[in-house]
Residue frames relative to the residue before (quaternion, step in Angstrom):
aa qw qx qy qz dx dy dz
M 1.0000 0.0000 0.0000 0.0000 0.00 0.00 0.00
H 0.1845 -0.8462 0.4974 0.0496 3.50 -0.71 1.07
N 0.8041 0.2403 -0.1581 0.5203 3.58 1.00 -0.54
H 0.7186 -0.4886 0.3052 0.3897 3.49 -1.31 0.40
S 0.6858 0.4876 -0.3099 0.4425 3.60 0.86 -0.85
E 0.6035 0.5354 -0.3608 0.4680 3.62 1.12 -0.55
I 0.6477 0.5079 -0.3116 0.4748 3.56 0.96 -0.86
L 0.6559 0.5088 -0.3094 0.4640 3.57 0.90 -0.94
A 0.6414 0.5329 -0.3264 0.4451 3.60 0.89 -0.91
H 0.6873 0.4882 -0.2798 0.4593 3.56 0.84 -0.98
V 0.6855 0.4968 -0.2890 0.4470 3.58 0.83 -0.99
V 0.6708 0.4909 -0.3081 0.4628 3.60 0.89 -0.90
R 0.6643 0.5001 -0.3167 0.4564 3.60 0.83 -0.93
T 0.6684 0.5078 -0.3034 0.4509 3.58 0.86 -0.95
A 0.6781 0.4874 -0.2951 0.4643 3.60 0.86 -0.95
R 0.6526 0.5122 -0.3188 0.4584 3.58 0.96 -0.84
E 0.6729 0.4926 -0.2968 0.4653 3.58 0.91 -0.88
Q 0.6300 0.5316 -0.3365 0.4552 3.59 1.03 -0.72
K 0.6942 0.4244 -0.2672 0.5163 3.58 1.16 -0.53
N 0.4045 -0.7405 0.4473 0.2965 3.60 1.33 0.16
M 0.4157 0.6829 -0.4830 0.3572 3.55 0.96 0.93
T 0.3854 -0.6665 0.5767 0.2732 3.53 -1.18 0.59
Q 0.6519 -0.4824 0.3929 0.4335 3.54 -1.28 0.21
S 0.6387 0.5371 -0.3194 0.4490 3.58 1.02 -0.80
Q 0.6543 0.5122 -0.3157 0.4582 3.57 0.95 -0.86
L 0.6507 0.5026 -0.3177 0.4723 3.59 0.94 -0.87
A 0.6544 0.5220 -0.3136 0.4483 3.57 0.87 -0.95
E 0.6630 0.5101 -0.3023 0.4570 3.57 0.92 -0.91
K 0.6586 0.5313 -0.3143 0.4304 3.59 0.92 -0.92
I 0.7778 0.3216 -0.1889 0.5060 3.59 0.98 -0.73
G 0.5317 -0.7012 0.3654 0.3035 3.57 1.30 0.23
I 0.5721 0.5444 -0.4118 0.4548 3.57 0.98 0.85
G 0.6235 -0.5430 0.4047 0.3906 3.56 -1.28 0.10
T 0.6022 -0.5745 0.4225 0.3590 3.55 -1.15 0.67
R 0.6005 0.5872 -0.3559 0.4097 3.56 1.03 -0.76
T 0.6090 0.5569 -0.3553 0.4389 3.61 1.04 -0.69
I 0.6565 0.4859 -0.3068 0.4886 3.59 0.94 -0.87
L 0.6258 0.5461 -0.3232 0.4535 3.58 0.97 -0.89
E 0.6723 0.4984 -0.2928 0.4625 3.57 0.88 -0.95
I 0.6510 0.5105 -0.3196 0.4620 3.59 0.92 -0.88
E 0.7186 0.4605 -0.2557 0.4542 3.58 0.81 -1.01
N 0.7028 0.4127 -0.2666 0.5145 3.58 1.20 -0.33
N 0.5302 -0.6833 0.3763 0.3324 3.53 1.25 0.55
R 0.5585 0.5822 -0.4080 0.4273 3.57 1.08 0.70
G 0.6649 0.5289 -0.2963 0.4362 3.54 1.24 -0.13
N 0.1012 -0.7380 0.6636 0.0690 3.50 -1.22 0.65
P 0.1482 -0.8602 0.4795 0.0910 3.57 0.36 1.25
R 0.5587 -0.5526 0.4937 0.3725 3.50 -1.26 0.50
F 0.6661 -0.5308 0.3517 0.3884 3.53 -1.22 0.54
D 0.6677 0.5090 -0.3198 0.4391 3.61 0.87 -0.88
I 0.6371 0.5026 -0.3282 0.4834 3.60 1.08 -0.65
L 0.6347 0.5267 -0.3263 0.4618 3.58 0.96 -0.84
V 0.6480 0.5122 -0.3145 0.4678 3.59 0.93 -0.87
A 0.6553 0.5143 -0.3128 0.4564 3.59 0.93 -0.87
I 0.6525 0.5065 -0.3117 0.4697 3.60 0.97 -0.85
V 0.6567 0.5105 -0.3039 0.4646 3.57 0.88 -0.98
H 0.6728 0.4952 -0.2926 0.4654 3.58 0.94 -0.87
E 0.6912 0.4959 -0.2865 0.4408 3.59 0.80 -1.01
L 0.7607 0.3665 -0.1968 0.4983 3.59 0.98 -0.83
N 0.3699 -0.7465 0.4714 0.2895 3.59 1.33 0.00
I 0.2335 0.7774 -0.5405 0.2213 3.57 0.89 0.96
P 0.4114 -0.6831 0.5342 0.2807 3.60 -0.80 0.94
S 0.5090 -0.6876 0.4203 0.3024 3.57 -0.73 1.04
D 0.6393 0.5390 -0.3508 0.4216 3.61 1.02 -0.64
S 0.5836 0.5671 -0.3981 0.4235 3.61 1.15 -0.28
I 0.6981 0.3969 -0.2639 0.5343 3.58 1.24 -0.31
F 0.8088 0.3384 -0.1469 0.4579 3.56 0.81 -0.98
H 0.6222 0.5117 -0.3522 0.4764 3.61 1.19 -0.23
L 0.0041 0.8839 -0.4657 0.0428 3.53 0.42 1.26
R 0.6032 0.5314 -0.3949 0.4447 3.59 1.13 -0.20
P 0.5573 -0.6123 0.4265 0.3641 3.58 -1.03 0.67
I 0.3511 -0.7086 0.5700 0.2229 3.56 -1.09 0.73
H 0.3268 -0.7613 0.5333 0.1711 3.55 -0.76 1.07
S 0.6877 -0.5127 0.3341 0.3907 3.55 -1.19 0.61
E 0.6415 0.5373 -0.3332 0.4346 3.58 0.95 -0.85
E 0.6511 0.5124 -0.3116 0.4651 3.58 1.03 -0.81
V 0.6338 0.5311 -0.3247 0.4592 3.56 1.01 -0.82
I 0.6705 0.4969 -0.2939 0.4660 3.56 0.87 -0.95
K 0.6504 0.5143 -0.3187 0.4592 3.59 0.92 -0.87
R 0.6662 0.5029 -0.3036 0.4595 3.58 0.94 -0.88
L 0.6429 0.5159 -0.3197 0.4673 3.58 0.98 -0.81
L 0.6587 0.5130 -0.3116 0.4537 3.58 0.91 -0.89
L 0.6349 0.5241 -0.3299 0.4619 3.58 1.01 -0.79
E 0.6592 0.4991 -0.3053 0.4722 3.58 0.98 -0.83
L 0.6862 0.5088 -0.2798 0.4381 3.58 0.96 -0.87
E 0.5198 0.6541 -0.4090 0.3670 3.60 1.19 -0.46
H 0.7360 0.4171 -0.2179 0.4867 3.57 1.08 -0.70
C 0.5784 0.5887 -0.3676 0.4288 3.57 1.27 0.21
S 0.4907 -0.6115 0.5241 0.3326 3.53 -1.23 0.52
E 0.6799 -0.4693 0.3543 0.4381 3.58 -1.26 0.17
K 0.6353 0.5280 -0.3253 0.4602 3.56 1.02 -0.81
E 0.6586 0.5028 -0.3049 0.4697 3.59 0.96 -0.88
K 0.6261 0.5341 -0.3351 0.4588 3.58 1.03 -0.77
Q 0.6499 0.5067 -0.3158 0.4703 3.59 0.98 -0.80
L 0.6395 0.5197 -0.3186 0.4684 3.58 1.01 -0.80
V 0.6413 0.5127 -0.3170 0.4747 3.58 0.99 -0.83
L 0.6431 0.5198 -0.3222 0.4609 3.58 0.95 -0.86
N 0.6657 0.4997 -0.3044 0.4632 3.58 0.87 -0.93
A 0.6547 0.5064 -0.3095 0.4682 3.58 0.97 -0.86
A 0.6525 0.5159 -0.3131 0.4583 3.58 0.95 -0.87
L 0.6484 0.5125 -0.3199 0.4632 3.58 0.94 -0.85
H 0.6433 0.5191 -0.3107 0.4692 3.56 1.02 -0.84
L 0.6602 0.5070 -0.3031 0.4640 3.59 0.93 -0.88
V 0.6478 0.5161 -0.3201 0.4599 3.58 0.92 -0.87
Q 0.6545 0.5013 -0.3161 0.4695 3.57 0.94 -0.85
G 0.6412 0.5247 -0.3179 0.4609 3.57 0.99 -0.80
L 0.6475 0.5102 -0.3133 0.4715 3.58 0.99 -0.82
K 0.6456 0.5121 -0.3196 0.4677 3.57 0.98 -0.81
N 0.6388 0.5209 -0.3221 0.4657 3.57 1.01 -0.78
M 0.6442 0.5185 -0.3169 0.4645 3.58 1.00 -0.83
Q 0.6531 0.5101 -0.3129 0.4641 3.58 0.98 -0.87
S 0.6240 0.5310 -0.3358 0.4647 3.59 1.05 -0.72
L 0.6533 0.5059 -0.3081 0.4714 3.58 1.00 -0.83
D 0.6288 0.5403 -0.3387 0.4450 3.58 1.01 -0.78
K 0.6470 0.5152 -0.3210 0.4615 3.59 1.05 -0.72
I 0.6374 0.5341 -0.3236 0.4513 3.58 1.08 -0.71
F 0.7567 0.3291 -0.1766 0.5366 3.57 0.93 -0.96
């Protein structure tokens, strides 16, 4: 994804689908027309700021998933994880490690499937 509207389209569609909401349901909840959601998700929309805020709020979209457009380098990821882990107990750290290992394996499995199909 190269431009802002592509990123926005992907993030909004993914977040909405994860909440099992239709475009109509999302539009109704934030008081706009369904066509506006359709346009945004099809990379044809440039929503007003107040609409963007309402969508981000309703779908609980982390703002950095839309506005953090520069790639995050491995060193930054590791530093951020370490900062978060500083406030965890040993048991919580082990749970995080197990979850991370499970997620990594799942991602690798998905990538293997993508190569097959």
